[in-house]
C-alpha positions in Angstrom: -0.1 0.0 0.0 1.4 3.4 -1.0 2.1 6.0 1.6 -0.4 8.4 -0.3 -3.2 5.7 0.8 -2.1 5.3 4.3 -4.6 6.8 6.5 -3.4 10.1 8.1 -2.9 10.1 11.9 -5.2 12.5 13.5 -3.8 15.7 14.6 -2.6 15.5 18.4 -4.9 17.4 20.8 -4.1 21.0 21.9 -2.1 20.7 25.3 -3.4 24.2 26.6 -6.6 22.6 27.8 -4.9 20.0 29.9 -2.8 22.4 31.6 -3.9 23.7 34.9 -6.0 26.8 34.9 -3.7 29.1 36.6 -1.0 28.3 34.1 -3.3 28.9 31.2 -4.2 32.5 32.9 -0.6 33.1 33.2 0.1 32.4 29.5 -3.0 34.3 28.4 -1.9 37.3 30.6 1.3 37.9 28.4 -0.9 37.9 25.2 -1.5 41.3 23.5 -5.0 42.8 24.8 -6.0 43.3 21.0 -6.0 39.5 20.5 -8.5 38.8 23.2 -11.3 39.3 20.9 -10.2 36.3 18.9 -9.2 34.2 21.7 -12.8 34.4 23.0 -14.0 32.8 19.8 -11.9 29.7 20.5 -14.1 28.1 23.1 -16.6 29.1 26.1 -13.8 28.3 28.4 -11.5 30.7 26.7 -14.4 33.2 26.7 -14.5 33.0 30.2 -11.2 33.2 30.8 -10.5 36.4 28.7 -13.4 38.0 31.0 -12.3 36.9 34.3 -10.7 39.1 37.1 -8.1 36.4 37.7 -6.7 37.3 34.1 -6.8 41.2 34.6 -5.3 40.8 38.1 -2.4 38.8 36.6 -1.9 41.2 34.0 -1.7 44.2 36.4 0.9 42.1 38.7 3.0 41.6 35.3 2.8 45.3 34.4 0.9 44.0 31.0 -1.8 46.5 31.3 -2.6 48.8 28.5 -4.1 52.1 27.6 -6.9 52.3 25.2 -8.7 55.1 23.6 -12.7 54.8 23.8 -14.3 57.2 21.2 -17.9 58.3 21.3 -19.3 59.2 17.8 -22.5 61.2 17.7 -25.1 61.1 14.7 -26.0 64.3 13.6 -29.6 63.3 13.0 -30.5 60.7 15.9 -27.7 62.9 18.5 -27.2 59.2 19.6 -23.7 58.4 20.8 -22.0 55.3 19.3 -19.0 53.6 21.1 -16.0 53.0 19.1 -12.3 51.7 20.0 -9.3 52.7 18.3 -7.5 49.6 17.3 -4.2 48.8 15.4 -4.8 46.2 12.6 -2.5 43.5 11.3 -1.6 46.0 8.4 -0.4 48.4 10.9 -3.1 50.7 10.1 -5.4 52.2 12.7 -9.2 51.8 12.8 -12.5 52.8 14.7 -14.3 49.5 15.5 -17.5 49.8 16.8 -18.0 48.0 20.0 -21.1 46.5 21.8 -22.8 49.2 24.1 -24.3 47.4 27.2 -27.8 48.0 28.2 -28.7 50.6 30.9 -26.3 53.1 29.4 -27.8 56.2 28.0 -27.3 56.7 24.2 -27.3 60.5 24.6 -25.1 61.7 27.7 -21.8 62.7 29.1 -19.0 60.2 29.7 -15.8 60.2 32.1 -13.6 57.6 32.8 -11.8 56.3 36.0 -9.1 53.6 35.4 -11.0 51.0 33.7 -14.4 52.1 34.4 -16.7 54.5 32.1 -19.3 56.4 34.1 -22.2 57.6 31.7 -24.5 60.6 32.7 -27.9 61.0 30.9 -28.0 64.5 29.6 -31.6 64.5 30.3 -31.3 63.9 34.2 -33.7 66.6 34.7 -36.5 64.6 33.6 -35.4 60.9 34.6 -34.2 60.3 38.0 -32.0 56.9 37.0 -29.1 55.2 38.8 -25.9 56.0 37.1 -24.4 53.2 34.9 -20.6 52.3 35.5 -19.2 50.1 32.8 -15.9 48.1 33.5 -14.6 48.0 30.2 -12.1 44.7 31.0 -15.4 42.7 31.5 -18.0 44.8 29.8 -20.2 44.5 32.9 -22.5 47.4 34.2 -22.9 48.3 37.7 -25.7 50.7 38.6 -24.5 53.5 41.4 -27.0 55.8 43.0 -28.8 58.6 40.9 -27.4 61.9 41.2 -28.6 64.4 44.1 -29.3 67.3 41.8 -31.2 67.8 38.6 -29.5 69.1 35.3 -30.3 69.3 31.7 -26.7 68.6 30.4 -23.9 67.4 32.3 -20.0 67.5 31.9 -17.4 65.8 34.0 -14.0 65.9 35.4 -12.2 63.8 37.8 -9.9 64.9 40.5 -8.6 62.6 43.2 -11.0 59.8 42.4 -13.9 62.1 42.8 -16.2 62.9 39.7 -17.2 66.7 39.3 -20.4 66.8 37.4 -21.6 70.2 36.2 -24.8 70.8 34.6 -27.4 73.5 33.5 -30.6 74.2 35.3 -33.3 76.7 34.9 -36.4 77.3 37.0 -39.4 78.3 35.0 -40.5 81.4 37.0 -37.0 82.4 37.6 -35.2 84.2 34.5 -31.8 83.4 36.1 -29.8 80.3 34.5 -27.6 78.4 37.0 -24.8 75.9 37.0 -25.3 72.8 39.5 -22.3 70.8 40.4 -22.7 67.6 42.1 -19.8 65.5 43.4 -19.5 61.5 43.2 -16.7 59.8 45.3 -15.9 56.6 43.3 -14.3 55.2 46.6 -17.3 55.2 48.9 -19.6 55.1 45.9 -21.7 58.2 47.5 -22.9 61.3 46.2 -21.4 64.6 48.1 -22.9 67.8 48.5 -24.4 69.7 45.3 -23.7 73.5 44.9 -25.0 76.0 42.6 -23.7 79.1 40.8 -24.6 81.9 38.7 -22.5 80.5 35.8 -24.4 79.8 32.7 -24.4 76.4 30.5 -21.3 74.6 30.7 -20.0 73.6 27.0 -16.8 71.9 28.3 -14.6 70.6 30.9 -11.0 69.7 31.5 -8.9 69.0 34.7 -5.4 70.5 35.0 -3.2 70.5 38.1 -5.8 69.5 40.3 -8.3 72.0 39.1 -11.4 71.8 36.7 -11.8 74.4 34.0 -15.0 74.9 32.2 -16.9 77.6 30.0 -20.0 78.8 29.2 -21.2 80.9 26.1 -19.0 83.9 27.3 -16.5 83.1 29.7 -14.0 80.6 31.0 -13.8 79.5 34.9 -11.5 77.5 37.2 -12.7 75.8 40.1 -10.3 74.9 43.2 -11.7 71.7 45.0 -9.5 72.5 48.0 -11.1 75.9 48.5 -14.4 75.2 46.9 -14.7 78.2 44.8 -15.0 79.4 41.2 -12.9 82.0 39.7 -12.7 83.7 36.2 -9.8 83.1 34.1 -9.2 85.9 31.6 -6.6 84.5 29.8 -8.1 81.2 29.0 -11.1 83.2 28.0 -8.9 84.7 25.1 -10.3 81.6 22.9 -13.6 80.0 22.8 -11.9 76.6 23.5 -14.2 73.5 23.0 -13.5 69.9 22.3 -10.0 70.2 24.1 -7.9 67.7 26.1 -5.1 67.8 28.5 -1.6 66.3 28.4 0.8 67.0 31.1 -1.6 69.8 32.6 -1.7 71.6 29.2 -4.9 72.2 27.6 -4.9 71.9 23.6 -7.5 72.5 21.2 -8.0 72.9 17.6 -9.1 76.4 16.6 -11.0 76.3 13.5 -12.1 79.8 13.6 -8.8 81.7 14.1 -6.7 80.4 11.3 -7.2 76.3 11.6 -4.4 76.2 14.2 -3.8 73.8 17.3 -3.5 75.9 20.4 -2.1 75.2 23.9 -2.5 76.8 27.2 -0.5 76.5 30.0 -2.1 77.4 33.2 0.8 77.8 35.2 2.0 80.3 33.2 -1.4 81.9 32.1 -0.4 81.8 28.3 -1.3 80.6 24.9 0.9 79.4 22.1 0.5 77.9 18.8 1.8 74.2 18.4 4.6 74.4 15.9 5.4 71.4 13.5 2.0 70.5 12.2 1.6 73.0 9.4 1.2 70.1 7.0 -1.5 68.2 9.0 -3.3 71.5 9.8 -3.3 72.3 5.9 -4.8 68.8 5.2 -7.7 69.7 7.8 -8.6 72.9 6.3 -11.9 71.5 4.6 -12.9 69.5 7.5 -16.5 70.2 9.3 -15.8 68.7 12.5 -12.5 68.8 14.9 -12.0 67.1 18.3 -8.7 66.7 20.2 -8.1 63.8 22.8 -5.2 62.3 24.6 -4.0 58.9 25.4 -1.3 57.5 27.4 0.4 60.9 27.4 -0.1 61.3 23.5 -2.2 63.9 21.9 -4.8 62.7 19.4 -6.6 64.7 17.0 -9.5 63.9 14.9 -10.7 65.6 11.7 -13.6 64.9 9.5 -12.7 64.2 5.9 -14.1 66.6 3.0 -17.8 66.4 1.8 -17.1 64.1 -1.2 -14.9 61.3 0.5 -16.3 61.3 4.0 -15.0 59.7 7.1 -12.7 60.4 9.7 -9.1 61.0 10.0 -6.9 60.7 13.1 -3.4 61.4 13.9 -1.3 60.6 17.0 1.1 63.5 18.1 3.9 63.6 20.5 4.4 67.1 22.0 7.5 68.7 23.3 8.0 71.8 25.1 11.2 74.0 23.8 12.6 77.2 25.0 13.8 79.6 22.3 15.2 83.2 22.6 13.7 83.4 26.3 10.1 82.2 24.8 8.5 78.9 25.6 7.2 76.9 22.6 5.6 73.6 21.9 6.3 71.5 19.1 4.5 68.6 17.8 5.8 65.3 15.9 3.3 63.2 13.9 3.8 59.6 15.1 1.0 58.1 12.7 -2.0 59.4 10.7 -4.7 57.3 9.3 -7.8 57.3 7.9 -9.8 55.5 10.9 -13.3 55.6 9.6 -14.8 55.4 6.1 -18.2 56.6 5.0 -19.0 58.1 8.4 -21.7 60.5 6.8 -23.1 62.2 9.8 -20.8 60.8 12.4 -18.3 63.1 14.4 -16.4 62.9 17.6 -18.0 64.1 20.8 -15.7 62.3 23.5 -12.7 60.3 23.9 -11.8 58.3 26.9 -8.4 57.2 28.0 -9.2 53.6 29.4 -6.9 51.3 31.4 -7.2 47.6 30.2 
């Protein structure tokens, strides 16, 4: 009988399932996080291991945790938010990948991240006194925390020392004055602390720099010091109507599409604005963009630009920033690490929020 007609011996069974579970977890903890989605398709056992607390505890001990950028895209027609994650594909190109949004999470809201958790605040909290969902991105699980001890139409949030500062707008029908309400949630005790009111109008953005919260309404910029529990105006910050900004190393960055299409940076310690240099080509490419947004991930600046009306889509660039001194002046230079088309045919989608999450 020829060797070709011989019965082929069956392939040896995989040895991994025969290993003790703690050894399997130790092996999986060294695998790239971006490959976990593929591993979860191998078997039900692997799917449970990939989503287990033991695996992420082991990853933390080995220093294998990574930071990933979650991106909320809004639909201009429905105003609902769609969650995406910025991923690196096998061809070394970056893409925005749609991810499942757990139940009990508002599709119109404001989001803030604390380590591996995302807290979602409903923009219609004035009308719906609902518990606040906390999403653990490691396991895609949702934990509901107590509803806010204040009512507001729109909420933006910042995190300082493990406390979430939620600001929103409220207006009493028989009162012509508009007020901003701020509620504070302690993520360690899971308790809402005191809520305060101020005559600041509707907040349009919020960032945290050097332990202080910065926000703006339609006219002015304000800074809140939690140690002194008081608001103050910031005239230098108010020179530009910054919106859709982010913070890297306690410096605010935002794309100014009104004042010459430039990336501006504000240093609160020096109370000074500068234009980020070295990005002239990237800025020129985005001169026809309809929407802009800056985010940060793991100490890097990320700039999102919508493409032109004909090709549509979203373009993204990761930028390393460097502070320099030249002739007695402080300068900030940007270097493009990569620049890719991360979403095609996005039509009516634009970036509304980026979240730096530890996984």
